[in-house]
PDB file as gemmi writes it, atoms N, CA and C in Angstrom:
CRYST1    1.000    1.000    1.000  90.00  90.00  90.00 P 1                      
ATOM      1  N   MET A   1     -43.765  35.667   6.099  1.00  0.00           N  
ATOM      2  CA  MET A   1     -42.604  35.455   6.796  1.00  0.00           C  
ATOM      3  C   MET A   1     -41.994  35.620   7.885  1.00  0.00           C  
ATOM      4  N   LYS A   2     -42.637  35.961   8.450  1.00  0.00           N  
ATOM      5  CA  LYS A   2     -40.970  35.571  10.706  1.00  0.00           C  
ATOM      6  C   LYS A   2     -40.156  35.539  10.551  1.00  0.00           C  
ATOM      7  N   PHE A   3     -40.163  34.274  10.032  1.00  0.00           N  
ATOM      8  CA  PHE A   3     -39.516  33.168  11.234  1.00  0.00           C  
ATOM      9  C   PHE A   3     -37.845  33.102  10.130  1.00  0.00           C  
ATOM     10  N   THR A   4     -38.044  33.789   8.414  1.00  0.00           N  
ATOM     11  CA  THR A   4     -37.090  33.693   7.716  1.00  0.00           C  
ATOM     12  C   THR A   4     -35.782  34.218   8.346  1.00  0.00           C  
ATOM     13  N   PRO A   5     -35.695  35.352   9.127  1.00  0.00           N  
ATOM     14  CA  PRO A   5     -34.677  36.154   9.146  1.00  0.00           C  
ATOM     15  C   PRO A   5     -34.345  35.030  10.537  1.00  0.00           C  
ATOM     16  N   ILE A   6     -35.129  34.503  11.256  1.00  0.00           N  
ATOM     17  CA  ILE A   6     -34.360  33.582  12.182  1.00  0.00           C  
ATOM     18  C   ILE A   6     -33.235  32.996  12.241  1.00  0.00           C  
ATOM     19  N   ILE A   7     -34.438  31.739  10.755  1.00  0.00           N  
ATOM     20  CA  ILE A   7     -33.858  30.932  10.625  1.00  0.00           C  
ATOM     21  C   ILE A   7     -32.247  30.990   9.917  1.00  0.00           C  
ATOM     22  N   LEU A   8     -32.101  32.209   8.936  1.00  0.00           N  
ATOM     23  CA  LEU A   8     -30.758  33.146   8.864  1.00  0.00           C  
ATOM     24  C   LEU A   8     -30.392  32.589   9.849  1.00  0.00           C  
ATOM     25  N   ALA A   9     -30.237  33.623  10.375  1.00  0.00           N  
ATOM     26  CA  ALA A   9     -29.522  34.140  11.366  1.00  0.00           C  
ATOM     27  C   ALA A   9     -29.125  33.345  12.559  1.00  0.00           C  
ATOM     28  N   ALA A  10     -29.699  32.577  12.746  1.00  0.00           N  
ATOM     29  CA  ALA A  10     -29.504  30.752  13.156  1.00  0.00           C  
ATOM     30  C   ALA A  10     -28.478  29.799  12.114  1.00  0.00           C  
ATOM     31  N   THR A  11     -28.430  30.000  11.381  1.00  0.00           N  
ATOM     32  CA  THR A  11     -27.751  29.441  10.215  1.00  0.00           C  
ATOM     33  C   THR A  11     -26.510  29.997  10.154  1.00  0.00           C  
ATOM     34  N   VAL A  12     -26.276  31.155  10.218  1.00  0.00           N  
ATOM     35  CA  VAL A  12     -25.048  31.849  10.170  1.00  0.00           C  
ATOM     36  C   VAL A  12     -24.458  31.622  11.266  1.00  0.00           C  
ATOM     37  N   ILE A  13     -24.806  31.628  12.303  1.00  0.00           N  
ATOM     38  CA  ILE A  13     -24.091  31.284  13.668  1.00  0.00           C  
ATOM     39  C   ILE A  13     -24.095  30.025  13.234  1.00  0.00           C  
ATOM     40  N   LEU A  14     -24.775  28.891  13.731  1.00  0.00           N  
ATOM     41  CA  LEU A  14     -24.003  27.299  13.595  1.00  0.00           C  
ATOM     42  C   LEU A  14     -23.083  27.659  13.203  1.00  0.00           C  
ATOM     43  N   GLY A  15     -23.176  27.937  11.461  1.00  0.00           N  
ATOM     44  CA  GLY A  15     -22.125  27.996  10.474  1.00  0.00           C  
ATOM     45  C   GLY A  15     -20.457  28.165  11.402  1.00  0.00           C  
ATOM     46  N   ALA A  16     -20.810  29.788  11.670  1.00  0.00           N  
ATOM     47  CA  ALA A  16     -19.609  30.203  12.570  1.00  0.00           C  
ATOM     48  C   ALA A  16     -18.684  28.879  13.159  1.00  0.00           C  
ATOM     49  N   SER A  17     -19.884  29.086  14.121  1.00  0.00           N  
ATOM     50  CA  SER A  17     -19.387  28.564  15.429  1.00  0.00           C  
ATOM     51  C   SER A  17     -18.394  26.515  15.309  1.00  0.00           C  
ATOM     52  N   GLN A  18     -18.898  26.625  14.037  1.00  0.00           N  
ATOM     53  CA  GLN A  18     -18.419  25.131  13.618  1.00  0.00           C  
ATOM     54  C   GLN A  18     -16.860  24.975  13.014  1.00  0.00           C  
ATOM     55  N   ALA A  19     -16.843  26.364  12.350  1.00  0.00           N  
ATOM     56  CA  ALA A  19     -15.437  26.980  11.477  1.00  0.00           C  
ATOM     57  C   ALA A  19     -14.342  27.319  12.989  1.00  0.00           C  
ATOM     58  N   VAL A  20     -15.305  27.771  14.055  1.00  0.00           N  
ATOM     59  CA  VAL A  20     -14.118  27.948  15.048  1.00  0.00           C  
ATOM     60  C   VAL A  20     -14.028  26.983  15.557  1.00  0.00           C  
ATOM     61  N   LEU A  21     -15.008  25.864  16.333  1.00  0.00           N  
ATOM     62  CA  LEU A  21     -14.355  24.662  16.359  1.00  0.00           C  
ATOM     63  C   LEU A  21     -13.099  24.152  15.205  1.00  0.00           C  
ATOM     64  N   ALA A  22     -13.753  23.925  14.366  1.00  0.00           N  
ATOM     65  CA  ALA A  22     -12.569  23.207  13.438  1.00  0.00           C  
ATOM     66  C   ALA A  22     -10.939  23.732  13.477  1.00  0.00           C  
ATOM     67  N   ALA A  23     -11.392  25.466  13.222  1.00  0.00           N  
ATOM     68  CA  ALA A  23      -9.869  25.665  13.853  1.00  0.00           C  
ATOM     69  C   ALA A  23      -9.157  25.104  15.257  1.00  0.00           C  
ATOM     70  N   GLU A  24      -9.916  24.863  16.051  1.00  0.00           N  
ATOM     71  CA  GLU A  24      -9.381  24.826  17.315  1.00  0.00           C  
ATOM     72  C   GLU A  24      -8.983  23.083  17.593  1.00  0.00           C  
ATOM     73  N   MET A  25      -8.931  22.713  16.486  1.00  0.00           N  
ATOM     74  CA  MET A  25      -9.016  21.286  16.361  1.00  0.00           C  
ATOM     75  C   MET A  25      -7.704  20.576  16.274  1.00  0.00           C  
ATOM     76  N   SER A  26      -7.121  20.023  17.354  1.00  0.00           N  
ATOM     77  CA  SER A  26      -5.423  19.339  17.031  1.00  0.00           C  
ATOM     78  C   SER A  26      -5.942  17.638  16.902  1.00  0.00           C  
ATOM     79  N   HIS A  27      -4.771  17.157  16.574  1.00  0.00           N  
ATOM     80  CA  HIS A  27      -4.819  16.319  15.875  1.00  0.00           C  
ATOM     81  C   HIS A  27      -3.387  15.549  16.421  1.00  0.00           C  
ATOM     82  N   ASP A  28      -2.694  16.618  17.044  1.00  0.00           N  
ATOM     83  CA  ASP A  28      -1.756  16.170  18.109  1.00  0.00           C  
ATOM     84  C   ASP A  28      -1.662  14.814  18.412  1.00  0.00           C  
ATOM     85  N   ASN A  29      -2.490  14.569  19.315  1.00  0.00           N  
ATOM     86  CA  ASN A  29      -2.535  13.102  20.116  1.00  0.00           C  
ATOM     87  C   ASN A  29      -3.167  12.012  19.035  1.00  0.00           C  
ATOM     88  N   HIS A  30      -2.974  11.741  18.340  1.00  0.00           N  
ATOM     89  CA  HIS A  30      -3.937  11.236  17.469  1.00  0.00           C  
ATOM     90  C   HIS A  30      -2.361  10.012  17.582  1.00  0.00           C  
ATOM     91  N   GLN A  31      -2.457   8.494  16.959  1.00  0.00           N  
ATOM     92  CA  GLN A  31      -2.094   7.697  17.405  1.00  0.00           C  
ATOM     93  C   GLN A  31      -1.354   7.491  15.369  1.00  0.00           C  
ATOM     94  N   SER A  32      -0.069   7.747  15.018  1.00  0.00           N  
ATOM     95  CA  SER A  32      -0.136   7.151  13.260  1.00  0.00           C  
ATOM     96  C   SER A  32       0.071   5.904  13.134  1.00  0.00           C  
ATOM     97  N   MET A  33      -0.939   5.372  12.706  1.00  0.00           N  
ATOM     98  CA  MET A  33      -0.970   4.060  12.149  1.00  0.00           C  
ATOM     99  C   MET A  33       0.303   3.884  11.333  1.00  0.00           C  
ATOM    100  N   ALA A  34       1.452   2.972  11.368  1.00  0.00           N  
ATOM    101  CA  ALA A  34       2.280   2.793  10.216  1.00  0.00           C  
ATOM    102  C   ALA A  34       1.624   1.658   8.922  1.00  0.00           C  
ATOM    103  N   THR A  35       1.796   2.500   7.900  1.00  0.00           N  
ATOM    104  CA  THR A  35       1.071   1.572   6.568  1.00  0.00           C  
ATOM    105  C   THR A  35       1.592   0.281   6.638  1.00  0.00           C  
ATOM    106  N   SER A  36       2.667  -0.360   7.280  1.00  0.00           N  
ATOM    107  CA  SER A  36       2.682  -1.300   7.399  1.00  0.00           C  
ATOM    108  C   SER A  36       1.245  -2.428   8.434  1.00  0.00           C  
ATOM    109  N   GLN A  37       0.970  -1.207   8.837  1.00  0.00           N  
ATOM    110  CA  GLN A  37       0.285  -2.286   9.383  1.00  0.00           C  
ATOM    111  C   GLN A  37      -1.570  -2.931   9.688  1.00  0.00           C  
ATOM    112  N   THR A  38      -1.594  -1.475   8.025  1.00  0.00           N  
ATOM    113  CA  THR A  38      -2.566  -1.699   7.530  1.00  0.00           C  
ATOM    114  C   THR A  38      -2.647  -2.549   6.322  1.00  0.00           C  
ATOM    115  N   GLU A  39      -1.956  -2.984   5.932  1.00  0.00           N  
ATOM    116  CA  GLU A  39      -1.457  -3.888   4.093  1.00  0.00           C  
ATOM    117  C   GLU A  39      -1.157  -4.828   4.823  1.00  0.00           C  
ATOM    118  N   GLN A  40      -1.882  -5.373   3.974  1.00  0.00           N  
ATOM    119  CA  GLN A  40      -2.062  -7.682   4.341  1.00  0.00           C  
ATOM    120  C   GLN A  40       0.165  -7.568   3.188  1.00  0.00           C  
ATOM    121  N   LEU A  41       0.336  -7.530   3.892  1.00  0.00           N  
ATOM    122  CA  LEU A  41       1.607  -8.297   3.657  1.00  0.00           C  
ATOM    123  C   LEU A  41       1.799 -10.227   3.796  1.00  0.00           C  
ATOM    124  N   ILE A  42       2.280 -10.584   2.056  1.00  0.00           N  
ATOM    125  CA  ILE A  42       1.840 -11.650   1.904  1.00  0.00           C  
ATOM    126  C   ILE A  42       3.446 -12.562   1.520  1.00  0.00           C  
ATOM    127  N   SER A  43       3.105 -13.338   1.900  1.00  0.00           N  
ATOM    128  CA  SER A  43       4.298 -14.294   1.517  1.00  0.00           C  
ATOM    129  C   SER A  43       4.673 -15.154   0.479  1.00  0.00           C  
ATOM    130  N   ALA A  44       5.359 -15.903  -0.113  1.00  0.00           N  
ATOM    131  CA  ALA A  44       5.624 -16.717  -1.545  1.00  0.00           C  
ATOM    132  C   ALA A  44       7.201 -17.127  -2.054  1.00  0.00           C  
ATOM    133  N   GLN A  45       6.895 -17.886  -2.965  1.00  0.00           N  
ATOM    134  CA  GLN A  45       8.087 -18.638  -3.412  1.00  0.00           C  
ATOM    135  C   GLN A  45       8.102 -18.596  -4.207  1.00  0.00           C  
ATOM    136  N   GLY A  46       8.877 -18.446  -5.335  1.00  0.00           N  
ATOM    137  CA  GLY A  46       9.007 -19.041  -6.768  1.00  0.00           C  
ATOM    138  C   GLY A  46      10.802 -18.712  -6.976  1.00  0.00           C  
ATOM    139  N   VAL A  47      10.242 -18.671  -8.732  1.00  0.00           N  
ATOM    140  CA  VAL A  47      11.940 -18.940  -8.948  1.00  0.00           C  
ATOM    141  C   VAL A  47      12.013 -17.335 -10.382  1.00  0.00           C  
ATOM    142  N   VAL A  48      13.403 -16.718 -10.338  1.00  0.00           N  
ATOM    143  CA  VAL A  48      13.117 -15.217 -10.851  1.00  0.00           C  
ATOM    144  C   VAL A  48      13.261 -15.517 -12.547  1.00  0.00           C  
ATOM    145  N   LYS A  49      12.499 -15.003 -12.975  1.00  0.00           N  
ATOM    146  CA  LYS A  49      12.594 -15.453 -14.546  1.00  0.00           C  
ATOM    147  C   LYS A  49      13.267 -14.305 -15.744  1.00  0.00           C  
ATOM    148  N   SER A  50      13.232 -13.572 -14.931  1.00  0.00           N  
ATOM    149  CA  SER A  50      14.084 -12.170 -15.439  1.00  0.00           C  
ATOM    150  C   SER A  50      13.927 -10.195 -14.949  1.00  0.00           C  
ATOM    151  N   LEU A  51      14.863  -9.552 -15.329  1.00  0.00           N  
ATOM    152  CA  LEU A  51      15.205  -8.088 -14.669  1.00  0.00           C  
ATOM    153  C   LEU A  51      15.024  -7.006 -15.367  1.00  0.00           C  
ATOM    154  N   ASP A  52      14.168  -6.593 -14.246  1.00  0.00           N  
ATOM    155  CA  ASP A  52      14.215  -4.803 -15.147  1.00  0.00           C  
ATOM    156  C   ASP A  52      14.187  -3.714 -13.974  1.00  0.00           C  
ATOM    157  N   LEU A  53      16.486  -3.676 -13.918  1.00  0.00           N  
ATOM    158  CA  LEU A  53      16.864  -3.052 -12.827  1.00  0.00           C  
ATOM    159  C   LEU A  53      16.401  -1.537 -13.004  1.00  0.00           C  
ATOM    160  N   ALA A  54      16.287  -1.145 -14.922  1.00  0.00           N  
ATOM    161  CA  ALA A  54      16.021  -0.182 -14.766  1.00  0.00           C  
ATOM    162  C   ALA A  54      14.996   0.381 -14.216  1.00  0.00           C  
ATOM    163  N   ASN A  55      13.518   0.128 -14.414  1.00  0.00           N  
ATOM    164  CA  ASN A  55      12.170   0.354 -13.613  1.00  0.00           C  
ATOM    165  C   ASN A  55      11.882  -0.544 -12.464  1.00  0.00           C  
ATOM    166  N   ASN A  56      13.224  -0.925 -11.662  1.00  0.00           N  
ATOM    167  CA  ASN A  56      12.640  -1.896 -10.398  1.00  0.00           C  
ATOM    168  C   ASN A  56      11.680  -2.548 -10.417  1.00  0.00           C  
ATOM    169  N   LYS A  57      11.700  -3.306 -11.159  1.00  0.00           N  
ATOM    170  CA  LYS A  57      10.914  -4.898 -11.735  1.00  0.00           C  
ATOM    171  C   LYS A  57      11.518  -6.455 -11.633  1.00  0.00           C  
ATOM    172  N   VAL A  58      10.847  -6.912 -10.950  1.00  0.00           N  
ATOM    173  CA  VAL A  58      11.127  -8.402 -11.238  1.00  0.00           C  
ATOM    174  C   VAL A  58       9.985  -9.340 -11.589  1.00  0.00           C  
ATOM    175  N   THR A  59      10.596 -10.290 -12.857  1.00  0.00           N  
ATOM    176  CA  THR A  59       9.604 -11.224 -13.227  1.00  0.00           C  
ATOM    177  C   THR A  59       9.881 -12.533 -12.285  1.00  0.00           C  
ATOM    178  N   ILE A  60       8.905 -12.962 -11.956  1.00  0.00           N  
ATOM    179  CA  ILE A  60       8.431 -14.317 -10.492  1.00  0.00           C  
ATOM    180  C   ILE A  60       7.826 -15.281 -11.415  1.00  0.00           C  
ATOM    181  N   SER A  61       8.130 -16.356 -10.911  1.00  0.00           N  
ATOM    182  CA  SER A  61       7.354 -17.630 -11.417  1.00  0.00           C  
ATOM    183  C   SER A  61       6.996 -18.012  -9.927  1.00  0.00           C  
ATOM    184  N   HIS A  62       5.913 -17.839  -9.547  1.00  0.00           N  
ATOM    185  CA  HIS A  62       5.688 -18.213  -8.077  1.00  0.00           C  
ATOM    186  C   HIS A  62       4.195 -18.942  -7.744  1.00  0.00           C  
ATOM    187  N   GLU A  63       4.771 -19.863  -6.454  1.00  0.00           N  
ATOM    188  CA  GLU A  63       3.973 -21.128  -6.432  1.00  0.00           C  
ATOM    189  C   GLU A  63       2.850 -21.034  -5.857  1.00  0.00           C  
ATOM    190  N   PRO A  64       1.293 -21.257  -5.854  1.00  0.00           N  
ATOM    191  CA  PRO A  64       0.259 -20.733  -5.515  1.00  0.00           C  
ATOM    192  C   PRO A  64      -0.090 -20.032  -3.993  1.00  0.00           C  
ATOM    193  N   ILE A  65      -0.813 -18.833  -4.159  1.00  0.00           N  
ATOM    194  CA  ILE A  65      -0.668 -17.767  -3.584  1.00  0.00           C  
ATOM    195  C   ILE A  65      -2.016 -18.350  -1.981  1.00  0.00           C  
ATOM    196  N   ALA A  66      -2.150 -19.455  -1.456  1.00  0.00           N  
ATOM    197  CA  ALA A  66      -3.288 -19.822  -0.811  1.00  0.00           C  
ATOM    198  C   ALA A  66      -4.731 -17.902  -0.135  1.00  0.00           C  
ATOM    199  N   VAL A  67      -3.652 -17.647   0.378  1.00  0.00           N  
ATOM    200  CA  VAL A  67      -4.111 -15.799   1.422  1.00  0.00           C  
ATOM    201  C   VAL A  67      -4.807 -15.501  -0.079  1.00  0.00           C  
ATOM    202  N   LEU A  68      -4.937 -15.668  -1.398  1.00  0.00           N  
ATOM    203  CA  LEU A  68      -5.244 -14.326  -2.606  1.00  0.00           C  
ATOM    204  C   LEU A  68      -5.860 -16.147  -2.855  1.00  0.00           C  
ATOM    205  N   LYS A  69      -5.887 -16.690  -3.550  1.00  0.00           N  
ATOM    206  CA  LYS A  69      -6.636 -17.698  -4.243  1.00  0.00           C  
ATOM    207  C   LYS A  69      -5.761 -17.562  -5.171  1.00  0.00           C  
ATOM    208  N   TRP A  70      -4.772 -17.342  -5.665  1.00  0.00           N  
ATOM    209  CA  TRP A  70      -3.752 -17.243  -6.938  1.00  0.00           C  
ATOM    210  C   TRP A  70      -2.669 -18.568  -7.818  1.00  0.00           C  
ATOM    211  N   PRO A  71      -3.476 -18.979  -8.481  1.00  0.00           N  
ATOM    212  CA  PRO A  71      -3.332 -20.559  -9.288  1.00  0.00           C  
ATOM    213  C   PRO A  71      -1.128 -19.835  -9.239  1.00  0.00           C  
ATOM    214  N   ALA A  72      -0.514 -21.440  -9.077  1.00  0.00           N  
ATOM    215  CA  ALA A  72       1.016 -20.792  -9.883  1.00  0.00           C  
ATOM    216  C   ALA A  72       0.462 -19.661 -11.272  1.00  0.00           C  
ATOM    217  N   MET A  73       1.716 -18.905 -11.204  1.00  0.00           N  
ATOM    218  CA  MET A  73       2.065 -17.981 -12.609  1.00  0.00           C  
ATOM    219  C   MET A  73       3.280 -17.068 -12.405  1.00  0.00           C  
ATOM    220  N   THR A  74       2.975 -16.661 -13.211  1.00  0.00           N  
ATOM    221  CA  THR A  74       4.716 -16.341 -13.786  1.00  0.00           C  
ATOM    222  C   THR A  74       4.391 -14.341 -13.688  1.00  0.00           C  
ATOM    223  N   MET A  75       4.788 -13.431 -12.896  1.00  0.00           N  
ATOM    224  CA  MET A  75       3.991 -12.010 -12.757  1.00  0.00           C  
ATOM    225  C   MET A  75       5.209 -11.116 -12.400  1.00  0.00           C  
ATOM    226  N   ARG A  76       4.999  -9.973 -12.738  1.00  0.00           N  
ATOM    227  CA  ARG A  76       6.292  -9.070 -12.811  1.00  0.00           C  
ATOM    228  C   ARG A  76       5.644  -8.305 -11.063  1.00  0.00           C  
ATOM    229  N   PHE A  77       7.103  -7.880 -10.430  1.00  0.00           N  
ATOM    230  CA  PHE A  77       6.854  -7.361  -9.518  1.00  0.00           C  
ATOM    231  C   PHE A  77       7.519  -5.989  -9.372  1.00  0.00           C  
ATOM    232  N   THR A  78       7.164  -4.860  -8.189  1.00  0.00           N  
ATOM    233  CA  THR A  78       8.212  -3.298  -8.320  1.00  0.00           C  
ATOM    234  C   THR A  78       8.615  -3.764  -7.268  1.00  0.00           C  
ATOM    235  N   ALA A  79      10.044  -3.127  -7.390  1.00  0.00           N  
ATOM    236  CA  ALA A  79      10.581  -2.284  -5.874  1.00  0.00           C  
ATOM    237  C   ALA A  79      10.637  -1.627  -5.590  1.00  0.00           C  
ATOM    238  N   ASP A  80      10.562  -0.853  -4.381  1.00  0.00           N  
ATOM    239  CA  ASP A  80      10.301   0.315  -4.539  1.00  0.00           C  
ATOM    240  C   ASP A  80      12.150   0.913  -4.276  1.00  0.00           C  
ATOM    241  N   ASN A  81      12.648  -0.113  -4.279  1.00  0.00           N  
ATOM    242  CA  ASN A  81      14.030  -0.127  -3.860  1.00  0.00           C  
ATOM    243  C   ASN A  81      14.826  -1.046  -4.549  1.00  0.00           C  
ATOM    244  N   ALA A  82      15.992  -0.377  -5.275  1.00  0.00           N  
ATOM    245  CA  ALA A  82      16.222  -0.650  -6.977  1.00  0.00           C  
ATOM    246  C   ALA A  82      17.676  -2.186  -5.971  1.00  0.00           C  
ATOM    247  N   ALA A  83      18.100  -1.471  -4.246  1.00  0.00           N  
ATOM    248  CA  ALA A  83      19.247  -2.301  -3.776  1.00  0.00           C  
ATOM    249  C   ALA A  83      18.572  -3.675  -3.387  1.00  0.00           C  
ATOM    250  N   LEU A  84      16.781  -4.017  -3.770  1.00  0.00           N  
ATOM    251  CA  LEU A  84      16.244  -5.119  -2.988  1.00  0.00           C  
ATOM    252  C   LEU A  84      16.308  -6.151  -4.457  1.00  0.00           C  
ATOM    253  N   ILE A  85      16.591  -6.012  -5.264  1.00  0.00           N  
ATOM    254  CA  ILE A  85      16.359  -6.909  -6.693  1.00  0.00           C  
ATOM    255  C   ILE A  85      18.199  -6.563  -7.388  1.00  0.00           C  
ATOM    256  N   GLU A  86      18.692  -5.894  -6.319  1.00  0.00           N  
ATOM    257  CA  GLU A  86      20.065  -5.945  -8.038  1.00  0.00           C  
ATOM    258  C   GLU A  86      21.021  -6.639  -7.902  1.00  0.00           C  
ATOM    259  N   ASN A  87      21.292  -7.647  -6.790  1.00  0.00           N  
ATOM    260  CA  ASN A  87      21.811  -9.202  -6.721  1.00  0.00           C  
ATOM    261  C   ASN A  87      21.336 -10.438  -6.964  1.00  0.00           C  
ATOM    262  N   LEU A  88      20.119 -10.204  -7.828  1.00  0.00           N  
ATOM    263  CA  LEU A  88      18.846 -11.461  -8.447  1.00  0.00           C  
ATOM    264  C   LEU A  88      19.555 -11.719  -9.258  1.00  0.00           C  
ATOM    265  N   LYS A  89      19.284 -12.908 -10.209  1.00  0.00           N  
ATOM    266  CA  LYS A  89      19.711 -13.653 -10.890  1.00  0.00           C  
ATOM    267  C   LYS A  89      18.610 -14.316 -11.299  1.00  0.00           C  
ATOM    268  N   PRO A  90      18.897 -14.959 -13.140  1.00  0.00           N  
ATOM    269  CA  PRO A  90      17.435 -15.817 -13.365  1.00  0.00           C  
ATOM    270  C   PRO A  90      17.505 -17.301 -12.746  1.00  0.00           C  
ATOM    271  N   ASN A  91      16.890 -17.459 -12.857  1.00  0.00           N  
ATOM    272  CA  ASN A  91      16.468 -18.525 -12.093  1.00  0.00           C  
ATOM    273  C   ASN A  91      16.912 -19.357 -10.383  1.00  0.00           C  
ATOM    274  N   ASP A  92      17.084 -17.492  -9.675  1.00  0.00           N  
ATOM    275  CA  ASP A  92      17.522 -17.908  -8.288  1.00  0.00           C  
ATOM    276  C   ASP A  92      16.036 -18.318  -8.199  1.00  0.00           C  
ATOM    277  N   LYS A  93      16.213 -19.305  -7.047  1.00  0.00           N  
ATOM    278  CA  LYS A  93      15.006 -19.556  -6.439  1.00  0.00           C  
ATOM    279  C   LYS A  93      14.432 -18.224  -4.916  1.00  0.00           C  
ATOM    280  N   VAL A  94      13.736 -17.961  -5.310  1.00  0.00           N  
ATOM    281  CA  VAL A  94      13.703 -16.843  -3.915  1.00  0.00           C  
ATOM    282  C   VAL A  94      12.182 -16.865  -3.408  1.00  0.00           C  
ATOM    283  N   SER A  95      12.383 -16.504  -2.259  1.00  0.00           N  
ATOM    284  CA  SER A  95      11.785 -16.747  -0.824  1.00  0.00           C  
ATOM    285  C   SER A  95      11.144 -14.907  -0.785  1.00  0.00           C  
ATOM    286  N   PHE A  96       9.901 -14.472  -1.206  1.00  0.00           N  
ATOM    287  CA  PHE A  96       9.646 -12.855  -0.969  1.00  0.00           C  
ATOM    288  C   PHE A  96       8.098 -12.434  -0.034  1.00  0.00           C  
ATOM    289  N   THR A  97       7.766 -11.734   0.013  1.00  0.00           N  
ATOM    290  CA  THR A  97       6.920 -10.634   0.804  1.00  0.00           C  
ATOM    291  C   THR A  97       6.958  -9.714   0.196  1.00  0.00           C  
ATOM    292  N   PHE A  98       5.376  -9.391  -0.366  1.00  0.00           N  
ATOM    293  CA  PHE A  98       5.153  -8.523  -1.114  1.00  0.00           C  
ATOM    294  C   PHE A  98       3.311  -8.141  -0.655  1.00  0.00           C  
ATOM    295  N   VAL A  99       2.727  -6.599  -1.184  1.00  0.00           N  
ATOM    296  CA  VAL A  99       1.795  -6.570  -0.744  1.00  0.00           C  
ATOM    297  C   VAL A  99       0.861  -5.576  -1.862  1.00  0.00           C  
ATOM    298  N   GLN A 100      -0.035  -6.240  -1.912  1.00  0.00           N  
ATOM    299  CA  GLN A 100      -0.876  -5.169  -3.311  1.00  0.00           C  
ATOM    300  C   GLN A 100      -1.210  -4.260  -3.107  1.00  0.00           C  
ATOM    301  N   GLN A 101      -1.394  -3.593  -3.497  1.00  0.00           N  
ATOM    302  CA  GLN A 101      -1.732  -2.379  -4.162  1.00  0.00           C  
ATOM    303  C   GLN A 101      -1.934  -1.422  -4.925  1.00  0.00           C  
ATOM    304  N   GLY A 102      -2.957  -1.578  -5.680  1.00  0.00           N  
ATOM    305  CA  GLY A 102      -4.290  -0.987  -6.572  1.00  0.00           C  
ATOM    306  C   GLY A 102      -3.689  -3.379  -7.172  1.00  0.00           C  
ATOM    307  N   ASN A 103      -3.451  -2.081  -8.636  1.00  0.00           N  
ATOM    308  CA  ASN A 103      -2.853  -3.133  -9.584  1.00  0.00           C  
ATOM    309  C   ASN A 103      -1.449  -3.358  -9.723  1.00  0.00           C  
ATOM    310  N   VAL A 104      -1.266  -3.089  -8.240  1.00  0.00           N  
ATOM    311  CA  VAL A 104       0.584  -2.968  -8.198  1.00  0.00           C  
ATOM    312  C   VAL A 104       0.813  -3.826  -7.360  1.00  0.00           C  
ATOM    313  N   SER A 105       1.966  -4.805  -7.385  1.00  0.00           N  
ATOM    314  CA  SER A 105       2.339  -6.287  -6.356  1.00  0.00           C  
ATOM    315  C   SER A 105       3.106  -5.103  -6.050  1.00  0.00           C  
ATOM    316  N   LEU A 106       4.250  -4.999  -4.700  1.00  0.00           N  
ATOM    317  CA  LEU A 106       4.154  -4.325  -4.274  1.00  0.00           C  
ATOM    318  C   LEU A 106       5.911  -4.969  -3.232  1.00  0.00           C  
ATOM    319  N   LEU A 107       7.066  -5.744  -4.070  1.00  0.00           N  
ATOM    320  CA  LEU A 107       8.200  -6.498  -3.165  1.00  0.00           C  
ATOM    321  C   LEU A 107       8.090  -5.518  -1.330  1.00  0.00           C  
ATOM    322  N   ARG A 108       8.347  -6.060  -0.230  1.00  0.00           N  
ATOM    323  CA  ARG A 108       8.784  -5.968   0.981  1.00  0.00           C  
ATOM    324  C   ARG A 108      10.166  -6.613   0.872  1.00  0.00           C  
ATOM    325  N   SER A 109      10.151  -7.609   0.890  1.00  0.00           N  
ATOM    326  CA  SER A 109      11.427  -8.627   1.260  1.00  0.00           C  
ATOM    327  C   SER A 109      11.592  -8.785   0.343  1.00  0.00           C  
ATOM    328  N   ILE A 110      13.383 -10.076  -0.450  1.00  0.00           N  
ATOM    329  CA  ILE A 110      13.237 -10.444  -0.947  1.00  0.00           C  
ATOM    330  C   ILE A 110      15.112 -11.671  -0.852  1.00  0.00           C  
ATOM    331  N   HIS A 111      14.516 -12.673  -0.796  1.00  0.00           N  
ATOM    332  CA  HIS A 111      16.049 -13.547  -0.326  1.00  0.00           C  
ATOM    333  C   HIS A 111      16.000 -14.742  -1.316  1.00  0.00           C  
ATOM    334  N   VAL A 112      17.432 -14.956  -1.764  1.00  0.00           N  
ATOM    335  CA  VAL A 112      17.715 -16.395  -2.595  1.00  0.00           C  
ATOM    336  C   VAL A 112      17.914 -17.375  -1.481  1.00  0.00           C  
ATOM    337  N   THR A 113      17.071 -18.577  -1.957  1.00  0.00           N  
ATOM    338  CA  THR A 113      17.059 -19.402  -1.632  1.00  0.00           C  
ATOM    339  C   THR A 113      17.501 -20.837  -2.053  1.00  0.00           C  
ATOM    340  N   GLN A 114      17.582 -22.151  -1.492  1.00  0.00           N  
ATOM    341  CA  GLN A 114      18.049 -23.376  -1.975  1.00  0.00           C  
ATOM    342  C   GLN A 114      17.664 -24.541  -2.324  1.00  0.00           C  
TER     343      GLN A 114                                                      
END                                                                             
């Protein structure tokens, strides 16, 4: 088995050279992509049913959301910022945007409408 030492040496040299190349790699020139560019921002309208300010949640009875093929329903939305929902009241008519992150519907904006 003359070739075994040669193959072993080649494998070690190639592995070492890859480690050197990886260490020299710089990501400084890569553009960072904002999260909002990769998320689908969804717009909807509805009526506030209840608020859970301690947990930053609002329950909204919303109209059908065609882009998601959702019928009208009542569901909870999470605000990552309490200030987003602190001035809402039950029965407020609202227009809002959100993103779906797994099972969490995360509010991006919400405004009372007339």
